[in-house]
C-alpha positions in Angstrom: 68.7 -16.4 -15.9 65.0 -17.0 -15.6 62.7 -19.7 -14.5 59.2 -20.4 -16.1 56.9 -23.1 -16.3 55.8 -24.8 -19.9 52.2 -26.1 -20.4 51.1 -28.6 -22.9 47.9 -28.3 -24.3 45.4 -31.2 -23.8 43.5 -31.8 -20.4 44.7 -28.5 -18.9 42.3 -26.2 -20.4 40.6 -25.2 -16.9 43.9 -24.6 -15.4 45.4 -22.5 -18.2 42.1 -20.4 -18.1 42.4 -19.8 -14.6 46.1 -19.1 -14.9 45.5 -16.5 -17.6 42.7 -14.9 -15.2 45.1 -14.8 -12.3 48.1 -13.6 -14.4 45.7 -10.9 -15.7 47.1 -11.3 -19.3 50.6 -10.0 -18.3 49.1 -6.5 -17.7 50.5 -4.5 -14.5 48.3 -3.6 -12.1 48.5 0.0 -10.1 46.5 0.5 -7.3 46.9 4.5 -5.6 45.1 6.1 -2.9 45.4 9.7 -1.7 44.6 13.4 -3.4 44.5 13.5 -7.2 45.1 16.7 -9.0 41.3 17.2 -10.1 40.4 17.5 -6.5 40.3 21.6 -5.7 39.3 24.0 -3.5 36.3 26.3 -4.5 39.5 28.9 -5.1 41.4 26.7 -7.2 43.7 25.5 -4.6 45.1 21.6 -5.0 43.5 19.5 -2.2 46.7 17.8 -2.6 49.1 20.8 -1.6 46.8 21.5 1.6 47.0 17.5 2.2 50.7 17.9 2.1 51.2 21.1 4.2 49.0 19.6 6.6 51.1 16.2 6.5 54.4 17.7 6.5 54.0 21.0 8.4 54.5 24.4 6.7 55.1 28.2 6.8 52.4 30.2 5.9 51.0 33.9 6.6 49.7 33.3 10.0 53.0 31.3 11.2 54.2 27.9 11.4 51.7 24.9 10.9 52.8 21.9 12.8 53.0 18.9 10.9 50.1 16.4 11.4 51.0 13.1 9.4 47.8 11.7 9.2 48.7 10.2 5.7 51.9 8.7 6.6 50.2 7.1 9.7 47.6 5.6 7.5 49.7 4.3 5.4 52.2 3.1 8.3 49.2 1.6 10.2 47.6 -0.1 7.2 50.1 -1.4 4.7 50.5 -4.7 5.7 46.5 -4.9 6.1 45.7 -3.8 2.6 48.2 -6.5 1.4 46.8 -9.1 3.2 43.3 -7.9 2.4 44.2 -7.8 -1.3 45.2 -11.8 -1.1 41.9 -12.6 0.7 40.0 -10.4 -1.4 41.6 -12.4 -4.7 40.5 -15.7 -3.4 37.0 -14.4 -2.7 36.3 -12.9 -6.1 38.0 -16.1 -7.8 40.9 -14.0 -8.7 39.5 -11.2 -10.3 42.3 -8.4 -10.0 40.2 -5.4 -10.9 37.5 -6.3 -8.4 39.8 -7.2 -5.6 41.9 -4.2 -6.2 39.1 -1.7 -6.3 37.8 -3.4 -3.0 41.2 -2.8 -1.5 41.5 0.8 -2.9 37.9 1.5 -1.1 39.6 0.4 1.9 42.6 2.3 1.4 40.6 5.4 1.0 38.5 4.9 4.2 41.5 4.2 6.2 43.0 7.7 5.0 39.4 9.4 5.8 39.6 7.6 9.0 43.2 9.1 10.1 42.0 12.8 9.0 38.8 12.4 11.1 40.6 10.7 14.4 43.6 13.4 14.5 43.8 15.3 17.6 47.6 16.3 18.2 48.9 18.9 17.9 45.7 20.8 18.4 44.9 23.7 16.6 46.3 26.7 17.3 44.1 29.4 19.7 43.5 31.8 16.8 42.4 28.6 14.4 40.3 27.4 17.3 38.6 31.1 17.5 38.0 30.8 13.9 36.7 27.4 13.5 34.6 27.9 16.9 36.0 24.5 18.0 39.3 22.4 18.3 39.1 19.8 15.2 42.7 19.7 13.3 42.6 19.0 9.7 38.8 19.4 9.7 37.2 22.6 8.8 35.2 22.1 5.8 35.6 18.5 5.8 36.7 19.0 1.8 39.9 17.3 2.4 38.1 14.5 3.8 36.0 14.1 0.7 38.4 14.5 -1.8 40.3 11.3 -0.7 40.2 8.9 -3.7 41.6 5.9 -5.1 42.6 4.9 -8.4 43.0 1.6 -10.4 45.4 1.8 -13.2 44.9 4.5 -15.4 40.8 5.0 -14.8 39.7 8.3 -12.9 40.1 8.5 -9.4 37.0 7.2 -7.5 36.0 9.3 -4.5 33.7 8.2 -1.8 30.1 9.1 -2.0 29.2 9.5 1.5 28.8 12.9 3.3 30.6 14.5 5.7 
């Protein structure tokens, strides 16, 4: 069973044009944010692998790296805001779906970077603090922060133009 609305021509041209624009011509819209396969460290290690190890915790040659769920926290803290901001962006952009999605994509990207930047617990191991010269979990070269991107549909991921 389905429900629908049928429009007849004549006098509804502007309304039909607006509905067509809002409906995006029946195309699906996909917006994601995070770490993409083209982001790598100089040695070829995928940033997504390092981000996942930090987010969920892992064993490495030096022992256990505790979970620092910056990514999960960013999503849980902001997902409702992102949905609301998308609705607001649609209104502000006269229902330009692509532009609205990209504005929210930039916001998602910034919120994930903020989550990395603000992360403090658990602290780094003493050996890591000695190696870095500071206690700054998730931040060593800042490459992971610069590698957070967003992607609209099948376009190439967009990365921040900002510095460290």
